[in-house]
C-alpha positions in Angstrom: 36.9 -37.0 25.3 34.0 -36.1 23.0 31.6 -35.9 26.0 34.0 -33.5 27.7 34.2 -31.4 24.6 30.5 -31.2 24.2 30.0 -30.2 27.9 32.7 -27.5 27.7 31.2 -26.3 24.4 27.7 -26.0 25.9 28.9 -24.2 29.0 30.9 -21.7 26.9 28.0 -21.0 24.6 25.6 -20.4 27.5 28.1 -18.2 29.2 28.7 -16.0 26.2 25.0 -15.7 25.4 23.9 -14.7 28.9 25.6 -11.3 28.4 24.3 -10.8 24.9 21.0 -9.2 24.0 18.2 -11.7 23.2 18.0 -12.4 19.5 14.7 -11.1 18.0 12.2 -13.6 16.7 12.7 -14.3 12.9 10.5 -12.0 10.8 10.0 -11.6 7.1 11.8 -8.6 5.8 9.5 -6.6 3.5 10.8 -3.5 1.8 8.8 -0.4 2.4 7.3 1.4 -0.6 9.8 3.9 -1.9 9.1 7.6 -2.7 9.6 8.3 -6.4 9.0 4.6 -7.3 5.8 3.4 -5.6 4.4 6.9 -4.8 5.2 10.5 -5.4 4.9 13.6 -3.3 2.6 16.3 -4.8 4.5 19.4 -5.9 1.7 21.4 -4.3 0.1 19.5 -1.4 -3.7 19.9 -1.1 -4.9 21.1 2.3 -7.0 18.2 3.6 -7.4 16.2 6.8 -4.2 14.0 7.3 -6.3 10.8 7.1 -8.2 11.8 3.9 -8.0 9.3 1.0 -9.0 10.6 -2.4 -9.4 8.6 -5.6 -9.5 10.0 -9.1 -11.3 7.6 -11.3 -13.3 7.1 -14.5 -16.3 4.8 -15.0 -15.0 3.7 -18.4 -11.5 2.7 -17.0 -10.8 -1.0 -16.5 -8.2 -0.3 -13.7 -10.7 2.0 -11.9 -13.2 -0.8 -12.0 -10.6 -3.4 -10.7 -9.6 -1.1 -7.8 -13.1 -0.1 -6.7 -14.0 -3.0 -4.4 -10.5 -3.7 -2.9 -10.1 -0.1 -2.0 -13.6 0.0 -0.4 -12.9 -3.2 1.5 -9.7 -1.7 2.9 -11.4 1.5 3.9 -14.1 -0.5 5.8 -11.5 -2.4 7.7 -9.9 0.7 9.2 -10.7 1.9 12.7 -12.5 4.2 12.4 -13.6 3.3 8.8 -12.2 5.5 6.1 -14.5 7.3 3.7 -12.9 7.4 0.3 -13.5 10.7 -1.5 -14.1 10.1 -5.2 -13.3 12.6 -7.9 -14.4 11.8 -11.5 -11.5 12.3 -13.9 -12.6 14.9 -16.5 -11.1 17.3 -19.0 -13.2 20.1 -20.5 -12.4 19.0 -24.1 -13.5 15.4 -23.4 -17.3 15.3 -23.6 -17.5 11.6 -22.8 -15.6 12.1 -19.6 -17.6 15.2 -18.7 -20.8 13.1 -19.2 -19.6 10.4 -16.8 -18.6 13.1 -14.3 -22.2 14.3 -14.5 -23.5 10.8 -13.9 -21.3 10.5 -10.8 -22.4 13.8 -9.3 -26.0 12.9 -10.1 -25.7 9.7 -8.0 -23.7 11.5 -5.4 -26.5 14.1 -5.0 -28.9 11.2 -4.4 -26.6 9.7 -1.9 -26.1 6.5 -3.8 -22.8 7.0 -5.6 -20.9 4.4 -3.5 -23.7 1.9 -3.6 -24.2 2.2 -7.4 -20.5 2.4 -8.3 -20.1 -1.3 -9.1 -23.4 -1.4 -11.1 -22.2 1.5 -13.2 -18.9 -0.1 -13.8 -20.6 -3.3 -14.7 -23.0 -1.6 -17.1 -20.2 0.4 -18.9 -17.3 -2.0 -18.8 -19.0 -5.4 -18.9 -22.2 -4.7 -20.9 -20.8 -2.0 -23.1 -23.6 0.5 -22.2 -23.2 4.1 -23.1 -24.4 6.2 -20.2 -23.3 9.6 -21.5 -26.8 10.9 -22.3 -29.6 11.8 -19.9 -32.1 9.3 -21.5 -29.6 6.5 -21.2 -29.0 7.3 -17.6 -32.7 7.4 -16.9 -33.2 4.0 -18.6 -30.3 2.5 -16.7 -31.5 4.0 -13.4 -35.0 2.5 -13.8 -33.4 -0.9 -14.3 -31.5 -0.4 -11.1 -34.7 0.3 -9.2 -33.9 4.0 -8.8 -36.7 6.6 -9.0 -36.3 8.0 -12.6 -37.9 11.3 -11.6 -35.5 11.8 -8.7 -32.6 10.9 -11.0 -33.8 13.4 -13.6 -34.2 16.1 -11.1 -30.7 15.6 -9.8 -29.2 15.2 -13.3 -30.7 18.6 -14.4 -30.0 20.4 -11.1 -27.8 23.4 -11.0 -25.6 21.9 -8.3 -24.8 18.9 -10.5 -24.1 21.0 -13.5 -21.8 23.3 -11.4 -19.9 20.3 -9.9 -19.5 18.8 -13.4 -18.0 22.0 -14.8 -15.7 22.2 -11.8 -14.5 18.6 -12.1 -11.5 19.3 -14.4 -10.1 22.0 -12.1 -10.6 19.7 -9.1 -8.6 17.0 -10.8 -5.9 19.5 -11.6 -5.8 20.4 -7.9 -4.7 16.9 -7.2 -2.1 17.1 -10.0 -3.0 13.8 -11.6 -3.6 12.6 -15.2 -3.5 8.8 -14.4 -6.6 6.8 -13.7 -7.0 5.6 -11.2 -4.8 7.5 -8.8 -5.1 7.6 -5.0 -4.0 10.6 -3.0 -3.4 10.2 0.8 -3.4 13.1 3.1 -3.5 15.5 0.2 0.3 15.0 -0.1 1.2 11.5 -1.5 -0.1 10.0 -4.8 0.1 6.4 -6.0 -1.4 4.5 -8.9 -1.4 1.0 -10.4 1.0 2.2 -13.1 3.8 2.8 -10.6 4.8 -0.8 -9.7 5.0 -4.3 -11.1 1.9 -5.6 -9.2 -0.4 -3.1 -10.8 -3.9 -2.9 -9.2 -3.2 -5.6 -6.7 -0.2 -3.6 -5.4 -2.1 -0.4 -5.0 -4.0 -1.0 -1.7 -0.8 -2.1 0.2 0.9 1.2 -0.8 -2.2 3.2 0.2 -2.3 1.4 3.5 1.4 2.2 4.1 0.9 5.9 3.3 -2.3 6.1 5.4 -0.7 4.6 8.5 2.3 6.9 8.4 0.5 10.1 7.5 -2.1 9.4 10.1 0.6 9.4 12.7 1.9 12.7 11.4 5.1 11.2 10.1 6.7 11.4 6.7 6.6 8.0 5.0 10.2 8.6 3.8 11.4 9.4 7.3 9.6 6.5 8.8 11.1 4.1 6.2 14.6 5.5 7.0 14.0 5.0 10.7 12.8 1.4 10.1 15.9 0.7 8.0 18.2 2.1 10.8 16.5 -0.1 13.4 16.8 -3.2 11.2 20.5 -2.4 10.7 21.0 -2.1 14.4 19.3 -5.4 15.1 21.4 -7.1 12.4 24.5 -5.7 14.0 23.5 -7.0 17.5 22.8 -10.4 16.0 26.1 -10.5 14.2 27.9 -9.6 17.5 26.1 -12.4 19.3 27.0 -14.8 16.5 30.7 -13.8 16.7 30.7 -14.4 20.5 29.3 -17.8 19.9 32.0 -18.7 17.4 34.7 -17.5 19.8 33.2 -19.5 22.6 33.2 -22.6 20.4 36.9 -22.2 19.6 37.8 -21.5 23.2 35.8 -24.5 24.5 37.3 -26.9 21.9 40.8 -25.7 22.8 40.3 -26.0 26.5 38.7 -29.4 26.4 41.1 -31.2 24.1 44.1 -29.0 23.7 44.1 -30.0 20.1 42.1 -29.5 16.8 40.0 -32.5 17.6 36.7 -30.6 17.3 36.3 -30.0 13.5 33.3 -32.4 13.6 31.5 -30.1 16.1 32.4 -26.6 14.6 30.5 -26.9 11.3 27.3 -27.9 13.1 27.6 -25.1 15.7 28.3 -22.4 13.1 25.6 -23.6 10.8 23.1 -23.1 13.6 23.9 -19.4 13.7 24.1 -18.5 10.0 21.4 -16.1 8.9 21.9 -15.3 5.2 19.8 -12.3 4.0 18.3 -12.0 0.6 17.1 -8.7 -1.0 14.6 -8.6 -3.8 15.0 -5.7 -6.2 11.7 -4.0 -7.1 11.0 -3.1 -10.7 8.8 -0.3 -11.9 6.1 -0.9 -14.5 4.8 2.0 -16.4 1.5 1.9 -18.2 
């Protein structure tokens, strides 16, 4: 009798599943970054290329230091590679920040701002060097193998002075007072202070924003579309599972005419249970 029950059960299950949509392969469900929690939309978007990524940073900021290399590594892995536009955070009434903005534009004029970024961070953050005066910059540059005369010429150039003076207004254009902050496509801003993972969570959010804005789609709309697709798939899977359960009951009843199959039903149903768990994200403000 048990053999007949199993044969009838298998036939019923196969019959019910042939007409059902194939079940998708198991995938990890990862919640998409949320607007207002993991990133914000600028009140006044900046007109840039859709794929432009801009970072507002400060050489004497620990979080800017921590984000520098991971963000550069991510940019290099894109196809085509992304060039991160750096903007030194500066306020006109903060002479130290203005001095570091001048150092950045000096290195940028020489074409070595990206190459020398980590050495500057190391000197300022790890070694406690004060690079806010011209002489200190020249001494540091000599130690880095840079031509002191070229560095001095760039440091004293009108172009560097003008860019330094314009730095506070440029930061204001991107509507940010957090360092570091990353702006994608001139529209969406994120920073390590917006989520629990801090700096380590920044690059995944930047990647998400970059992929969606590069396609010309709103990240919020894309997230809603993905959620709808996930719900539809879940509904299809639930329908298939219900069909299987019905087939089990029908097969048992047909094969035995009695409730002789309780020993089979738990195993069959357990094979089609797919409990879903949702982790709640928490914001962390710095």
